[in-house]
C-alpha positions in Angstrom: 65.3 -22.3 8.3 69.1 -23.1 8.3 70.2 -26.7 8.0 73.1 -26.6 10.6 73.9 -25.2 14.0 75.8 -22.0 13.9 77.0 -19.3 16.3 74.4 -16.6 16.9 76.3 -13.9 15.0 76.6 -16.1 11.9 73.0 -17.1 12.0 71.9 -13.5 12.3 74.1 -12.5 9.4 72.6 -15.3 7.2 69.0 -14.4 8.1 69.5 -10.6 7.6 67.7 -9.0 4.7 69.3 -9.6 1.3 70.0 -7.3 -1.7 68.8 -9.3 -4.7 71.1 -7.8 -7.3 69.6 -9.6 -10.3 66.0 -10.5 -10.8 63.1 -10.0 -13.2 59.4 -9.3 -12.7 57.0 -12.2 -11.8 53.6 -12.8 -13.4 50.7 -10.8 -12.1 48.0 -13.1 -13.5 46.7 -16.5 -12.4 48.6 -19.3 -14.1 47.3 -22.6 -15.5 49.3 -25.7 -14.8 50.8 -25.6 -18.3 51.9 -22.0 -17.8 53.3 -22.6 -14.4 55.3 -25.6 -15.5 57.0 -23.6 -18.3 58.1 -21.1 -15.7 59.9 -23.6 -13.6 62.0 -25.0 -16.3 64.7 -23.5 -18.5 63.7 -25.7 -21.3 60.7 -23.4 -22.0 58.8 -26.4 -23.6 56.4 -28.8 -21.9 57.7 -31.9 -20.3 57.3 -35.1 -22.5 53.9 -36.7 -22.4 53.2 -38.5 -19.2 55.9 -36.5 -17.3 56.0 -33.2 -15.5 58.5 -30.4 -14.7 57.6 -30.9 -11.1 59.9 -34.0 -11.3 63.0 -31.8 -11.1 65.1 -30.4 -8.3 63.2 -27.1 -8.6 59.8 -28.8 -8.7 60.6 -30.9 -5.6 61.8 -27.7 -3.8 58.5 -25.9 -4.6 56.6 -28.7 -3.0 58.9 -28.7 0.0 59.5 -25.0 0.8 56.9 -23.0 -1.0 53.9 -25.1 0.0 54.1 -24.0 3.7 54.2 -20.4 2.7 50.8 -21.0 1.1 49.6 -22.8 4.3 50.1 -26.3 2.9 51.9 -29.2 4.3 55.4 -29.9 2.8 55.6 -32.2 -0.1 52.0 -31.9 -1.2 51.1 -33.2 -4.7 51.5 -30.7 -7.6 47.8 -30.6 -8.2 47.1 -29.6 -4.6 49.8 -27.0 -4.7 48.5 -25.4 -7.8 44.9 -25.5 -6.6 45.9 -23.6 -3.5 47.8 -21.1 -5.7 44.6 -20.5 -7.7 42.5 -20.2 -4.5 44.7 -17.5 -3.1 45.1 -15.6 -6.4 48.2 -14.3 -8.0 48.5 -11.1 -5.9 48.4 -12.9 -2.6 50.8 -15.6 -3.8 53.2 -13.0 -5.0 53.0 -11.1 -1.8 53.6 -14.1 0.4 56.5 -15.6 -1.6 58.3 -12.3 -2.3 58.1 -11.3 1.3 59.2 -14.8 2.5 62.5 -14.3 0.5 63.5 -11.6 3.0 64.8 -9.2 0.4 65.3 -5.5 1.3 66.1 -4.3 -2.3 65.4 -5.8 -5.7 67.6 -4.8 -8.6 65.3 -5.5 -11.5 66.4 -6.2 -15.1 63.6 -4.5 -17.0 64.6 -5.9 -20.4 61.8 -8.4 -20.2 59.1 -5.9 -19.5 55.6 -7.1 -20.5 52.1 -6.3 -19.4 51.8 -9.6 -17.5 55.0 -9.0 -15.4 55.2 -6.9 -12.3 57.2 -3.7 -12.8 60.2 -2.9 -10.6 57.9 -0.7 -8.4 55.4 -3.4 -8.1 58.0 -6.0 -7.2 59.0 -3.6 -4.4 55.4 -3.1 -3.2 54.6 -6.8 -3.2 57.9 -7.7 -1.6 57.8 -5.0 1.1 61.2 -3.8 -0.2 62.9 -1.1 -2.3 63.7 -1.5 -6.0 66.0 -0.1 -8.6 66.5 -0.7 -12.3 69.1 -2.6 -14.3 68.9 -1.5 -18.0 69.2 -4.3 -20.6 71.4 -3.1 -23.5 69.9 -5.3 -26.2 66.3 -4.0 -25.4 67.5 -0.4 -25.9 69.2 -1.3 -29.2 66.0 -3.1 -30.4 63.9 0.0 -29.7 66.4 2.3 -31.5 66.7 -0.1 -34.5 63.0 0.0 -35.0 62.8 3.9 -35.0 66.1 5.1 -36.6 66.0 6.2 -40.2 69.7 6.0 -41.1 72.9 4.6 -39.6 74.1 7.9 -38.2 70.8 8.4 -36.5 71.0 4.8 -35.1 74.4 5.5 -33.6 73.6 8.9 -32.1 70.2 7.8 -30.8 71.7 4.7 -29.2 74.2 6.7 -27.2 71.6 9.3 -26.2 69.1 6.7 -25.1 71.7 4.8 -23.0 72.7 8.1 -21.3 69.1 8.9 -20.5 68.2 5.4 -19.2 71.5 5.1 -17.2 70.6 8.3 -15.4 67.9 6.6 -13.4 69.4 3.1 -13.2 72.0 1.4 -10.9 73.5 -0.8 -13.6 73.5 -2.1 -17.1 73.2 -5.6 -18.5 74.2 -7.5 -21.6 73.0 -10.9 -23.0 75.7 -11.0 -25.7 76.2 -14.6 -24.6 72.9 -15.4 -26.2 73.4 -13.4 -29.3 77.0 -14.3 -30.5 78.7 -16.0 -27.5 81.3 -14.6 -25.1 84.2 -15.5 -27.5 83.7 -12.1 -29.3 86.5 -9.8 -30.5 87.1 -7.6 -27.5 88.2 -4.5 -29.5 86.1 -1.5 -30.2 84.8 -1.7 -33.8 85.7 1.1 -36.2 83.1 3.7 -37.1 83.0 2.6 -40.7 82.3 -1.0 -39.9 79.5 0.1 -37.5 77.9 2.3 -40.1 78.0 -0.5 -42.7 76.6 -3.0 -40.1 73.9 -0.5 -39.0 72.7 -0.1 -42.6 72.3 -3.8 -42.9 70.5 -3.8 -39.5 68.1 -1.1 -40.5 67.0 -3.0 -43.6 65.3 -5.6 -41.2 65.1 -3.9 -37.8 62.6 -6.2 -36.2 65.0 -9.1 -36.1 66.9 -9.5 -32.9 70.4 -8.3 -33.0 73.0 -10.9 -33.7 75.6 -9.0 -35.7 78.9 -9.2 -33.8 80.0 -5.7 -34.9 76.9 -4.0 -33.7 76.9 -6.0 -30.4 80.5 -4.9 -29.8 79.5 -1.3 -30.6 76.6 -1.6 -28.2 78.9 -2.9 -25.5 81.5 -0.2 -26.0 78.9 2.5 -26.1 77.6 1.1 -22.8 81.2 1.1 -21.4 81.5 4.8 -22.1 78.2 5.5 -20.3 79.0 3.2 -17.4 82.4 4.8 -17.0 80.9 8.3 -16.9 78.2 7.4 -14.4 80.1 4.8 -12.3 77.8 1.9 -13.1 78.6 -1.8 -13.3 77.8 -3.9 -16.3 76.2 -7.3 -15.8 76.8 -10.2 -18.2 74.8 -13.4 -18.5 77.2 -16.3 -18.4 76.8 -20.1 -18.1 73.4 -21.7 -17.4 70.4 -20.5 -19.3 67.6 -21.6 -21.6 67.7 -23.4 -24.9 68.5 -20.3 -26.9 72.0 -20.4 -25.4 75.0 -22.2 -26.8 76.4 -23.2 -23.4 79.9 -23.9 -24.8 80.2 -20.3 -25.8 78.9 -18.9 -22.4 82.1 -19.7 -20.4 83.1 -16.3 -18.9 86.8 -17.2 -19.4 86.1 -16.6 -23.1 85.6 -12.9 -22.5 89.0 -12.5 -20.7 90.2 -10.1 -23.4 87.3 -7.8 -22.9 87.6 -8.0 -19.1 91.3 -7.1 -19.4 90.5 -4.1 -21.7 88.0 -2.7 -19.1 90.4 -2.9 -16.2 92.1 0.5 -16.7 88.7 2.1 -17.2 87.5 1.0 -13.8 84.1 -0.3 -15.0 82.9 -3.1 -12.8 82.0 -6.4 -14.6 79.4 -8.6 -12.9 79.3 -12.2 -14.1 75.8 -13.7 -13.6 74.9 -17.3 -13.0 78.2 -18.8 -14.3 77.4 -22.5 -13.6 78.9 -24.8 -14.7 81.8 -22.3 -15.2 81.6 -20.9 -11.7 85.2 -21.9 -10.9 86.4 -20.0 -14.0 84.3 -17.0 -12.8 85.8 -17.3 -9.4 89.3 -17.2 -10.9 88.4 -14.1 -13.0 87.1 -12.4 -9.8 90.3 -13.2 -8.1 92.8 -11.9 -10.7 90.9 -8.9 -11.9 90.0 -6.2 -9.4 86.8 -5.1 -11.2 85.2 -8.5 -11.6 82.3 -9.8 -9.4 80.3 -13.0 -9.5 77.1 -14.7 -8.5 75.6 -18.1 -9.2 72.0 -16.8 -9.5 69.4 -19.1 -10.8 71.8 -22.0 -10.4 70.8 -22.2 -6.7 67.1 -22.4 -7.5 67.6 -25.1 -10.2 70.1 -27.2 -8.3 68.0 -26.8 -5.1 69.1 -29.4 -2.6 72.5 -29.6 -4.4 73.1 -25.9 -4.3 75.3 -26.0 -1.2 78.0 -27.8 -3.2 77.9 -25.1 -5.9 78.3 -22.3 -3.3 81.1 -24.2 -1.6 83.0 -24.6 -4.9 82.5 -20.9 -5.7 84.1 -20.1 -2.3 87.1 -22.2 -3.1 88.7 -19.2 -5.0 86.4 -16.2 -5.1 87.5 -13.2 -2.9 84.7 -12.7 -0.4 84.2 -9.1 -1.3 83.6 -10.2 -4.9 80.5 -12.4 -4.5 76.9 -11.3 -4.7 73.5 -12.7 -4.1 71.0 -12.8 -7.0 67.9 -14.9 -7.4 67.3 -14.3 -11.1 63.7 -14.9 -10.3 61.3 -14.6 -13.3 57.7 -15.3 -13.8 56.9 -17.5 -10.8 57.4 -15.8 -7.4 58.6 -19.2 -6.1 61.9 -18.7 -7.8 62.5 -15.6 -5.7 61.7 -17.3 -2.4 63.8 -20.4 -3.3 66.7 -18.4 -4.6 67.0 -16.7 -1.2 66.3 -19.9 0.8 69.0 -21.9 -1.0 71.4 -19.1 -0.8 71.1 -18.9 2.9 71.1 -22.7 3.4 74.0 -23.3 1.1 76.1 -20.6 2.5 75.3 -21.8 6.0 76.6 -25.2 5.2 79.8 -23.8 3.6 80.5 -21.5 6.6 79.7 -24.2 9.2 82.3 -26.5 7.6 84.9 -23.8 7.8 84.1 -22.9 11.4 84.0 -26.5 12.5 87.4 -27.3 11.0 88.9 -24.3 12.7 89.7 -22.7 9.4 87.5 -19.6 10.1 86.5 -17.7 13.2 82.8 -17.2 13.7 83.3 -13.4 13.4 84.8 -13.9 10.0 82.0 -16.1 8.9 79.4 -13.6 10.0 81.3 -10.8 8.2 81.4 -12.7 5.0 77.7 -13.6 5.2 76.9 -9.9 5.5 79.2 -9.0 2.6 77.8 -11.6 0.2 74.1 -11.1 1.2 74.0 -7.4 0.9 77.2 -5.4 1.6 79.0 -6.1 -1.6 75.9 -5.2 -3.7 75.4 -1.9 -1.8 79.0 -1.0 -2.6 79.1 -2.2 -6.3 75.8 -0.6 -7.2 76.2 2.4 -4.9 72.9 1.8 -3.2 
């Protein structure tokens, strides 16, 4: 359902199947209210006593737009919505909501693999779509750290594992923003410094990686693999959960690294970006290998998402923007990511057409590019 009247060609472009270039698995099991509420908030903790995470833009959006997909009236009470969810069962809820998103291909970040999450293949089956894998670098490193005996084994095994995983993936992803911030030294670390840091790492390998030297080594090892295989590297930037220091997640802080990758031809994809989406738009405009989305921002800003998309379009080249839902856990986040992308882009395009700034044909072409065409090109789908 689009919120504005548009020429037929633009409407058709907006309603065409999407490539969701960044998402995660959703839960396969039935969820209690407490579990569900944790999945619809980035705080990852319960709401204060006497309150609920349904009293958020996302919570209101679930009651408005997801309820009808489950055969309920819009705006039903949270208890009614959750009772219907339980009645249908997780498999049917996931099938309905994933298919309602109108996604033709899911690119799934498998770094959060867990028994209770659908795999990439299961996301495809439930959603009536195709699926490909995005390999999370830090998950590979964790596995290597827990199995390597000495620093040299760690370095060799890391490179070998990345090559093997990249062979069946369409992209790589880093969450270095969570581990040390995006204001990292962009240079490739020396072999000696990596060996010293790896020896420290192997003394306590179960801890998550936060050492800036090893994180930089991981990134540069991934760059080598990505360059060889023609893969893009995604980076979490901006909005995220409480583990993130938001002030260090501004993508402009990694300008030095972006500049270093330009002659190598490795595409850099900046995920989420908000509230730094204007900085991301600038980076995509001045660097030929940089791409952006606003990801989970659309789901969490909900009714306000049109303003975010409009601001992104102020500067971003139209061939540099991608759609990604960043859905995780609750299938509602997939449906709403797609819904608010379509509705927000519809409003942005309608304003440009009405003012005479754009022709309808241009608006339709841009909608196709952002919804699927750009992702097909960047990820070589």
